[in-house]
MARGU-97985 format. One record per residue: residue number from 0; residue in one letter; x, y, z of N, C-alpha, C in turn. Coordinates in nm, 4 decimals. Last residue first. Layout:
[NUM,'A',[X,Y,Z],[X,Y,Z],[X,Y,Z]];
...
//
This chain:
[93,'X',[-0.1745,1.4686,0.1364],[-0.2954,1.5034,0.2130],[-0.4163,1.5046,0.1247]];
[92,'X',[0.0463,1.4340,-0.0162],[-0.0163,1.3124,0.0356],[-0.1433,1.3408,0.1145]];
[91,'X',[0.1357,1.6889,-0.0735],[0.0763,1.6106,-0.1825],[0.0050,1.4865,-0.1298]];
[90,'X',[0.2511,1.7623,0.1697],[0.1316,1.8326,0.1226],[0.0603,1.7510,0.0143]];
[89,'X',[0.4679,1.5853,0.1654],[0.3699,1.5783,0.2734],[0.2409,1.6445,0.2294]];
[88,'X',[0.6055,1.6762,-0.0570],[0.5509,1.5417,-0.0577],[0.4471,1.5243,0.0518]];
[87,'X',[0.6818,1.9301,0.0272],[0.5942,1.9173,-0.0897],[0.5301,1.7795,-0.0938]];
[86,'X',[0.8559,1.8682,0.2434],[0.7299,1.9395,0.2678],[0.6322,1.9255,0.1526]];
[85,'X',[0.9777,1.5292,0.1951],[0.9927,1.6741,0.1950],[0.8564,1.7384,0.2181]];
[84,'X',[0.9616,1.2478,0.4220],[0.9340,1.3137,0.2949],[0.9522,1.4651,0.3072]];
[83,'X',[1.2291,1.0929,0.5986],[1.1125,1.1794,0.6058],[1.0878,1.2456,0.4710]];
[82,'X',[1.3353,0.7958,0.4285],[1.3616,0.9123,0.5108],[1.2343,0.9962,0.5133]];
[81,'X',[1.0808,0.6239,0.3277],[1.2187,0.5970,0.3696],[1.2523,0.7015,0.4711]];
[80,'X',[0.7907,0.4765,0.2092],[0.8493,0.5773,0.2976],[0.9908,0.5339,0.3328]];
[79,'X',[0.7263,0.4093,-0.1224],[0.7655,0.3525,0.0065],[0.8334,0.4627,0.0861]];
[78,'X',[0.4588,0.5820,-0.2944],[0.5990,0.5493,-0.2716],[0.6196,0.4891,-0.1331]];
[77,'X',[0.2358,0.6202,-0.5587],[0.2516,0.5875,-0.4172],[0.3914,0.5318,-0.3970]];
[76,'X',[0.2199,0.8923,-0.7998],[0.2081,0.7556,-0.7511],[0.2249,0.7445,-0.6018]];
[75,'X',[0.1735,1.1345,-0.9369],[0.2994,1.0600,-0.9575],[0.2900,0.9160,-0.9108]];
[74,'X',[-0.0542,1.2703,-0.8676],[-0.0193,1.2626,-1.0086],[0.1059,1.1830,-1.0395]];
[73,'X',[0.0682,1.3319,-0.5470],[-0.0418,1.3540,-0.6412],[0.0077,1.3519,-0.7854]];
[72,'X',[0.2268,1.0930,-0.3831],[0.2573,1.2183,-0.4513],[0.1524,1.2323,-0.5605]];
[71,'X',[0.1974,0.9327,-0.0722],[0.1415,0.9538,-0.2053],[0.1856,1.0893,-0.2571]];
[70,'X',[0.3812,0.6906,0.1164],[0.3338,0.8268,0.0973],[0.2921,0.8422,-0.0479]];
[69,'X',[0.3828,0.4220,0.3626],[0.3823,0.4735,0.2260],[0.3520,0.6228,0.2279]];
[68,'X',[0.3967,0.4041,0.6381],[0.4684,0.3046,0.5573],[0.4852,0.3544,0.4142]];
[67,'X',[0.2433,0.5587,0.8082],[0.3777,0.6038,0.7752],[0.4603,0.5043,0.6950]];
[66,'X',[-0.0183,0.5021,0.8552],[0.0790,0.4356,0.9428],[0.2231,0.4752,0.9121]];
[65,'X',[-0.1395,0.6391,0.6484],[-0.1648,0.6848,0.7851],[-0.0643,0.6248,0.8837]];
[64,'X',[-0.0528,0.4728,0.4403],[-0.0097,0.6130,0.4443],[-0.0261,0.6667,0.5867]];
[63,'X',[-0.1899,0.2398,0.5024],[-0.0437,0.2394,0.5073],[0.0151,0.3801,0.5059]];
[62,'X',[-0.4526,0.3273,0.4656],[-0.4119,0.2733,0.5956],[-0.2602,0.2804,0.6083]];
[61,'X',[-0.4453,0.3933,0.1937],[-0.4693,0.4994,0.2927],[-0.4279,0.4540,0.4329]];
[60,'X',[-0.4195,0.1401,0.0806],[-0.3083,0.2347,0.0692],[-0.3228,0.3456,0.1725]];
[59,'X',[-0.6752,0.0438,0.1391],[-0.5568,-0.0239,0.1940],[-0.4361,0.0691,0.1905]];
[58,'X',[-0.8280,0.2216,-0.0135],[-0.8465,0.2178,0.1320],[-0.7273,0.1510,0.1999]];
[57,'X',[-0.7461,0.1569,-0.2720],[-0.7190,0.2915,-0.2188],[-0.7319,0.2949,-0.0666]];
[56,'X',[-0.8491,-0.1021,-0.2897],[-0.7039,-0.0812,-0.2963],[-0.6691,0.0554,-0.2379]];
[55,'X',[-1.1219,-0.0385,-0.2785],[-1.0629,-0.1270,-0.1771],[-0.9118,-0.1093,-0.1731]];
[54,'X',[-1.1596,0.1220,-0.5070],[-1.1809,0.1783,-0.3728],[-1.1198,0.0923,-0.2610]];
[53,'X',[-1.0936,-0.0749,-0.7119],[-1.0055,0.0396,-0.6867],[-1.0324,0.1027,-0.5492]];
[52,'X',[-1.1439,-0.4169,-0.6076],[-1.1892,-0.2916,-0.6692],[-1.0919,-0.1795,-0.6327]];
[51,'X',[-0.9259,-0.6981,-0.6734],[-1.0006,-0.6100,-0.5844],[-1.0439,-0.4858,-0.6606]];
[50,'X',[-0.7294,-0.8903,-0.7499],[-0.8702,-0.9026,-0.7881],[-0.9615,-0.8257,-0.6927]];
[49,'X',[-0.4630,-0.8519,-0.7202],[-0.5349,-0.9057,-0.6044],[-0.6849,-0.9217,-0.6286]];
[48,'X',[-0.3864,-0.7624,-0.9779],[-0.3092,-0.8657,-0.9088],[-0.3878,-0.9317,-0.7960]];
[47,'X',[-0.5724,-0.5567,-1.0355],[-0.5651,-0.6779,-1.1177],[-0.4978,-0.7932,-1.0430]];
[46,'X',[-0.5108,-0.3736,-0.8320],[-0.6487,-0.4217,-0.8514],[-0.6485,-0.5523,-0.9279]];
[45,'X',[-0.2430,-0.3270,-0.8856],[-0.2785,-0.3949,-0.7606],[-0.4205,-0.4494,-0.7680]];
[44,'X',[-0.2767,-0.1886,-1.1274],[-0.2038,-0.3161,-1.1264],[-0.2351,-0.3956,-0.9998]];
[43,'X',[-0.4125,0.0379,-1.0397],[-0.4760,-0.0515,-1.1372],[-0.4072,-0.1875,-1.1412]];
[42,'X',[-0.2218,0.1578,-0.8697],[-0.3474,0.1049,-0.8157],[-0.4113,0.0052,-0.9112]];
[41,'X',[0.1157,0.0570,-0.9573],[-0.0017,0.1437,-0.9687],[-0.1258,0.0752,-0.9112]];
[40,'X',[0.3640,-0.0639,-0.7217],[0.2834,-0.0739,-0.8441],[0.1611,0.0179,-0.8389]];
[39,'X',[0.5535,0.1942,-0.5520],[0.4935,0.0613,-0.5543],[0.4136,0.0529,-0.6852]];
[38,'X',[0.8557,0.3863,-0.6073],[0.7116,0.3622,-0.6170],[0.6736,0.2155,-0.6042]];
[37,'X',[1.0961,0.4586,-0.3475],[1.0653,0.4140,-0.4825],[0.9169,0.3799,-0.4890]];
[36,'X',[1.1750,0.4983,-0.0865],[1.1580,0.6163,-0.1708],[1.1350,0.5815,-0.3179]];
[35,'X',[1.3164,0.1760,-0.0591],[1.2807,0.3012,0.0059],[1.2804,0.4156,-0.0949]];
[34,'X',[1.2048,-0.0727,-0.2943],[1.3073,0.0017,-0.2212],[1.2502,0.1300,-0.1622]];
[33,'X',[1.0016,-0.3500,-0.2631],[1.0143,-0.2156,-0.3187],[1.1128,-0.1397,-0.2316]];
[32,'X',[1.0508,-0.5855,-0.1273],[1.0047,-0.5939,-0.2660],[1.0183,-0.4601,-0.3375]];
[31,'X',[1.1280,-0.6111,0.1378],[1.2155,-0.5393,0.0471],[1.1766,-0.5513,-0.0992]];
[30,'X',[0.9794,-0.7017,0.3441],[1.0636,-0.8002,0.2760],[1.1598,-0.7328,0.1775]];
[29,'X',[0.8356,-0.4714,0.4029],[0.9340,-0.5220,0.5001],[1.0310,-0.6200,0.4353]];
[28,'X',[0.6718,-0.4636,0.1758],[0.7663,-0.3541,0.2018],[0.8750,-0.4029,0.2965]];
[27,'X',[0.5264,-0.6972,0.2183],[0.6109,-0.6868,0.0982],[0.7123,-0.5733,0.1130]];
[26,'X',[0.3879,-0.6313,0.4497],[0.4837,-0.7425,0.4534],[0.5777,-0.7381,0.3327]];
[25,'X',[0.2258,-0.4294,0.3463],[0.3207,-0.3977,0.4547],[0.4295,-0.5064,0.4613]];
[24,'X',[0.0724,-0.5813,0.1686],[0.1621,-0.4778,0.1162],[0.2665,-0.4381,0.2202]];
[23,'X',[-0.0653,-0.7424,0.3567],[0.0204,-0.8035,0.2546],[0.1204,-0.7009,0.2009]];
[22,'X',[-0.2072,-0.5483,0.5042],[-0.1119,-0.6379,0.5702],[-0.0148,-0.7024,0.4724]];
[21,'X',[-0.3660,-0.4391,0.3011],[-0.2726,-0.3532,0.3744],[-0.1661,-0.4382,0.4437]];
[20,'X',[-0.5162,-0.6677,0.2347],[-0.4238,-0.6102,0.1382],[-0.3227,-0.5199,0.2070]];
[19,'X',[-0.6649,-0.7001,0.4731],[-0.5749,-0.8057,0.4273],[-0.4705,-0.7493,0.3308]];
[18,'X',[-0.8074,-0.4631,0.4710],[-0.7165,-0.4904,0.5823],[-0.6161,-0.5989,0.5437]];
[17,'X',[-0.9605,-0.4943,0.2403],[-0.8637,-0.3842,0.2460],[-0.7634,-0.4049,0.3592]];
[16,'X',[-1.1230,-0.7222,0.3088],[-1.0195,-0.7303,0.2048],[-0.9176,-0.6164,0.2093]];
[15,'X',[-1.1522,-0.7604,0.6681],[-1.1991,-0.7046,0.5411],[-1.0872,-0.7137,0.4371]];
[14,'X',[-1.1228,-1.0647,0.8453],[-1.0688,-0.9322,0.8138],[-1.1220,-0.8877,0.6781]];
[13,'X',[-1.2368,-1.3199,0.8340],[-1.2940,-1.2214,0.9258],[-1.2448,-1.0792,0.8988]];
[12,'X',[-1.2765,-1.4317,0.4897],[-1.1986,-1.4174,0.6133],[-1.2643,-1.3147,0.7048]];
[11,'X',[-1.3826,-1.4722,0.2398],[-1.4687,-1.4995,0.3555],[-1.3927,-1.4968,0.4884]];
[10,'X',[-1.1720,-1.4046,0.0581],[-1.2988,-1.3295,0.0585],[-1.3827,-1.3514,0.1844]];
[9,'X',[-0.8464,-1.3522,0.0974],[-0.9473,-1.4544,0.1270],[-1.0792,-1.3822,0.1492]];
[8,'X',[-0.5824,-1.2734,-0.1128],[-0.6986,-1.2210,-0.0407],[-0.8002,-1.3335,-0.0247]];
[7,'X',[-0.2720,-1.4431,-0.0495],[-0.3796,-1.4007,-0.1388],[-0.4940,-1.3490,-0.0519]];
[6,'X',[0.0759,-1.3869,0.0341],[-0.0614,-1.4296,0.0623],[-0.1577,-1.3800,-0.0456]];
[5,'X',[0.3367,-1.3151,0.0312],[0.2869,-1.3877,-0.0861],[0.1433,-1.4357,-0.0680]];
[4,'X',[0.3926,-1.2059,0.2777],[0.3988,-1.1182,0.1606],[0.3444,-1.1830,0.0332]];
[3,'X',[0.1664,-1.2884,0.5348],[0.2705,-1.3383,0.4454],[0.2742,-1.2474,0.3233]];
[2,'X',[0.0946,-1.0783,0.8165],[0.0600,-1.1377,0.6871],[0.1840,-1.1844,0.6129]];
[1,'X',[-0.0167,-1.0533,1.1474],[0.0988,-1.0609,1.0585],[0.0595,-1.1349,0.9310]];
[0,'X',[-0.2392,-0.8310,1.3028],[-0.2168,-0.9625,1.2470],[-0.1017,-0.9549,1.1465]];
//
């Protein structure tokens, strides 16, 4: 399903909130809200912005990491995938 980058989470929608958030974040990456190889907002900020729990935000991020849209660097944050990440970044995202 295609999401609007400015959409809000709809609690009673057929899609789970984490799926909606993953779609919204994917749309924001495509729109260019965050540049390649640059960080997205912290989990806590996404929790506040979308009024979701941290596990829900983490699950949405995990979907995008698995799809190759984002990558995680332990202790540093979540970044938009651009060029292939280095070996250290791949290990850190596991």
